[in-house]
C-alpha positions in Angstrom: 5.7 -8.9 -16.8 8.3 -6.3 -17.5 7.3 -3.1 -15.2 7.9 -0.7 -18.1 5.4 -2.8 -20.2 2.5 -2.0 -17.8 -0.1 0.1 -18.7 -0.5 2.5 -16.2 -2.9 5.1 -15.3 -1.5 7.8 -12.9 -4.1 10.1 -10.6 -3.0 13.0 -9.1 -3.2 16.8 -8.6 -0.5 18.9 -6.5 3.4 19.0 -7.1 3.8 16.2 -4.7 2.2 14.0 -7.1 3.3 15.7 -10.2 7.3 14.9 -9.2 6.4 11.2 -9.0 4.5 11.5 -12.8 7.7 13.3 -14.1 10.3 10.6 -12.7 7.9 7.8 -14.1 8.0 8.9 -17.9 11.7 9.9 -17.7 12.7 6.3 -16.5 10.6 5.0 -19.4 7.4 3.7 -17.8 4.1 3.4 -20.0 1.7 6.2 -18.7 -1.3 5.5 -21.0 -3.5 8.2 -19.2 -3.1 10.8 -16.4 -6.5 11.3 -14.5 -6.6 15.0 -12.3 -8.9 17.5 -11.0 -11.1 19.8 -13.7 -9.4 23.3 -14.2 -10.9 25.7 -11.8 -11.0 29.7 -11.2 -8.4 30.8 -8.7 -7.0 34.0 -7.2 -8.3 37.5 -7.5 -8.8 37.4 -11.0 -10.7 34.1 -11.0 -8.2 33.2 -13.9 -8.4 29.3 -14.8 -6.0 27.5 -13.2 -4.9 24.0 -14.2 -3.4 21.3 -11.5 0.3 20.7 -11.3 -0.1 17.0 -12.4 -2.1 18.6 -15.5 0.7 21.1 -16.3 3.1 18.2 -16.4 0.9 16.0 -18.2 0.7 18.4 -21.0 4.2 19.4 -20.9 5.0 15.5 -21.8 2.1 14.8 -24.2 0.0 12.5 -22.1 -3.6 11.8 -22.6 -5.7 13.6 -19.6 -8.7 13.0 -18.1 -10.5 15.4 -16.0 -13.9 14.1 -14.6 -16.2 16.2 -12.2 -17.3 12.9 -11.0 -15.4 9.4 -10.7 -18.5 7.6 -11.2 -19.5 9.4 -14.4 -19.9 6.6 -16.7 -18.1 8.3 -19.9 -15.1 8.5 -17.5 -15.3 4.5 -16.3 -15.8 3.9 -20.1 -12.6 5.4 -21.1 -10.5 3.9 -18.2 -11.9 0.6 -19.2 -11.0 0.9 -22.9 -7.5 1.7 -21.9 -7.0 -1.8 -20.5 -4.9 -0.9 -17.7 -2.5 -2.7 -15.8 -1.9 -0.9 -12.7 -3.6 2.4 -11.1 -0.9 4.8 -9.1 -2.9 7.5 -7.2 -1.1 10.1 -5.3 -2.7 13.2 -3.2 -6.0 12.8 -5.1 -9.7 12.2 -4.4 -10.9 9.4 -2.6 -11.7 6.8 -5.2 -14.6 4.6 -5.8 -14.0 0.5 -5.9 -15.1 0.6 -9.6 -12.0 2.8 -10.3 -9.4 1.5 -7.9 -10.5 -2.2 -8.5 -10.0 -1.8 -12.5 -6.5 -2.2 -13.0 -5.5 -5.9 -13.5 -2.8 -5.4 -10.8 -5.0 -3.2 -8.5 -4.2 0.8 -7.6 -1.5 1.7 -5.2 -1.4 5.1 -3.2 1.7 7.0 -2.3 1.3 8.5 1.3 3.5 11.0 3.1 3.9 9.3 6.3 5.2 5.6 8.0 1.9 4.2 8.3 -0.1 3.3 10.2 1.2 6.5 11.7 -0.2 9.6 10.4 -3.3 8.5 8.5 -5.0 11.6 7.3 -5.1 14.5 4.9 -1.9 16.6 6.6 0.8 13.8 7.7 3.9 16.0 7.2 2.6 18.8 9.1 1.5 16.7 12.2 4.8 14.6 12.1 6.8 18.0 12.7 4.1 19.6 15.0 4.3 16.6 17.0 8.3 16.8 17.4 9.0 13.5 15.6 12.8 13.0 14.5 11.9 10.8 11.7 8.8 10.2 9.1 8.8 9.0 5.6 6.8 7.8 2.7 4.8 4.5 2.3 3.1 2.8 -0.8 0.1 0.6 -0.1 -2.6 -1.1 -1.9 -6.1 0.9 -2.1 -9.0 -0.7 -0.1 -12.1 0.3 0.9 -10.7 2.3 4.2 -8.8 5.4 3.5 -4.8 4.9 4.1 -5.6 1.4 5.8 -4.6 -0.9 2.5 -1.9 -3.4 2.6 1.9 -1.8 2.9 3.9 -2.7 0.1 7.3 -0.9 0.7 8.5 2.2 3.0 11.3 4.5 2.8 12.5 6.3 6.0 13.2 10.2 6.2 14.9 11.8 8.9 13.4 15.3 10.5 16.2 17.6 11.0 15.8 20.2 13.4 16.1 23.0 11.0 13.0 21.6 9.0 9.8 22.9 8.5 6.7 21.9 6.2 8.5 23.2 3.3 11.5 21.4 3.3 10.4 18.1 4.5 7.9 18.3 1.8 10.2 18.7 -0.8 12.4 15.8 0.6 9.4 13.5 0.9 8.5 14.3 -2.9 11.6 13.4 -3.7 11.8 10.1 -1.9 8.2 9.4 -2.7 8.9 9.7 -6.4 11.8 7.1 -5.9 9.8 4.6 -3.8 7.1 4.7 -6.7 9.3 3.5 -9.2 10.2 0.8 -7.1 6.9 -0.4 -6.2 5.9 -0.5 -9.9 8.9 -2.8 -10.3 8.0 -5.1 -7.3 4.2 -5.2 -8.2 5.1 -6.1 -12.2 7.1 -8.9 -10.8 4.9 -10.0 -8.1 8.0 -10.9 -6.0 6.7 -9.0 -2.5 4.8 -9.4 0.7 2.5 -6.9 2.0 1.8 -5.7 5.5 -1.8 -5.7 6.4 -3.0 -2.7 8.5 -6.7 -3.3 8.9 -6.5 -4.7 12.4 -4.3 -2.3 14.1 -5.9 -0.3 17.3 -6.2 2.9 16.1 -6.4 4.6 19.6 -2.7 3.6 19.5 -1.8 5.7 16.5 -1.1 9.7 15.9 -3.6 10.8 13.5 -2.9 13.4 10.9 -6.4 15.2 10.2 -6.7 18.3 7.9 -5.5 21.7 9.6 -7.8 24.4 9.6 -7.0 28.0 10.6 -8.3 27.6 14.2 -5.4 24.8 14.4 -3.0 27.2 13.9 -3.5 29.8 16.6 -0.7 29.6 19.2 -1.5 28.5 22.5 0.9 30.4 24.6 0.7 28.7 27.7 2.1 25.6 26.0 5.7 24.8 26.5 8.3 26.4 24.4 9.2 23.2 22.4 5.8 22.6 21.5 5.1 26.1 20.3 8.5 26.1 18.0 7.6 22.7 16.6 4.3 24.2 15.8 5.5 27.1 14.1 7.8 24.6 12.1 5.3 22.3 11.1 3.1 25.3 9.6 5.7 27.3 8.0 5.6 28.8 5.6 1.9 27.4 5.1 -0.6 27.9 6.4 1.2 29.4 9.0 0.9 29.6 12.9 -0.5 33.0 13.8 -1.4 34.8 16.9 -3.9 37.8 17.8 -2.0 40.9 19.6 -3.5 43.0 22.3 -2.6 46.2 23.7 -4.1 47.6 26.7 -6.6 44.4 26.7 -7.6 45.2 23.4 -7.0 43.4 20.0 -5.1 45.4 18.0 -4.0 42.9 15.0 -2.6 39.7 14.4 0.7 38.4 13.2 2.0 35.0 11.3 5.2 33.3 12.7 7.5 31.7 10.4 10.4 31.0 12.1 11.4 30.9 15.7 14.2 29.7 18.5 13.7 29.2 22.2 15.1 29.7 25.6 13.5 26.9 28.4 13.7 28.5 31.7 11.6 29.7 34.6 9.5 32.5 33.5 7.7 35.0 36.1 5.2 36.3 33.8 2.1 35.4 32.3 2.2 33.3 28.9 2.0 35.8 25.8 3.7 38.4 27.5 6.3 40.4 25.2 10.0 40.8 26.2 11.6 43.3 23.7 14.7 45.3 23.3 13.3 47.4 20.6 16.2 46.7 18.7 16.5 42.7 17.1 15.1 40.9 19.9 11.1 40.1 20.6 10.4 37.1 22.9 7.1 35.8 24.1 6.7 34.2 27.4 5.3 30.6 27.7 4.8 28.0 30.1 8.5 27.3 30.5 10.6 29.5 28.7 10.8 32.3 26.1 10.0 31.8 22.2 12.1 34.4 20.2 10.6 35.5 17.2 13.0 35.4 14.1 10.5 35.9 11.2 7.0 37.6 11.3 4.0 39.0 9.0 1.8 41.4 11.0 -1.4 41.6 9.1 -1.5 43.5 6.1 2.3 43.7 6.0 4.8 41.8 4.1 6.9 38.7 5.9 10.3 40.2 7.5 12.7 39.4 10.3 12.5 40.9 13.4 15.1 43.6 13.1 13.4 45.0 10.2 9.8 44.7 12.1 11.0 46.6 15.2 12.3 49.4 13.2 8.8 50.6 12.8 7.3 48.7 15.6 7.9 51.1 18.9 5.2 50.0 21.0 6.2 46.2 21.0 6.9 45.7 24.5 3.4 47.1 25.6 1.4 44.3 23.9 0.7 40.9 24.5 0.2 37.9 22.3 -2.8 35.5 23.2 
């Protein structure tokens, strides 16, 4: 069957998914409905906020479904009425079998790693945190296990030394949009072979679990490269952070956005500060110094280290812990 004649239902929520949706429509694929999360209040004013996918779907005049529950009878009836050939899901909720098995050709997912490595909610972060030099995007057919369906195709993306979660997210988002269109073409013709990943020893794989605030706290007793990669893998959001102490008493905290490092012997305790009071602030780690380039003190705006030190006169008397 011609790929652009397939009746496709697209499911997703954030910008990462919306970019693929926009690409599919721009290239003439037949999106018969978009499924996304219900609108919800957000921010200080609790203003009702639409998902990125809904914003794009409205812009493109696509039919939109926003079920509270994916097993809702009215939602399932609406899907069935659409007579869908193929489902595409990107950064969405876990689908019940009654949804992903409904399309004639099944449903595939776009995942931001080279599966089977980095299964989980935060694959882009963990690839950088772990110091990987390459990652990628994978399309795979959904089954009963999360991120374990048969692999259809992959695209490799290099991780450059200057990449952080923000820049790598964008690279993978656009690489993913291209991969999604190629995958639809393959599924339409049936001329493809999948790679099974159900029986891989999971103890040999690197996971990508959801990241919480406690995971973002820097352990200064680790090596400089580990700390630098952690900062890159969490910048600009949710951001690596550290408590700050003065005279043994916690006096605040700081989010750290960019760093550079010097690997060398260090004769002071991890977390100790070396500061010239003008443009250099370095924190001792296990095997060298981590130089802070951009930082945000609690209650303040993000700034470069020179700006910070203009007003932070007692920085050398503090420790990070």
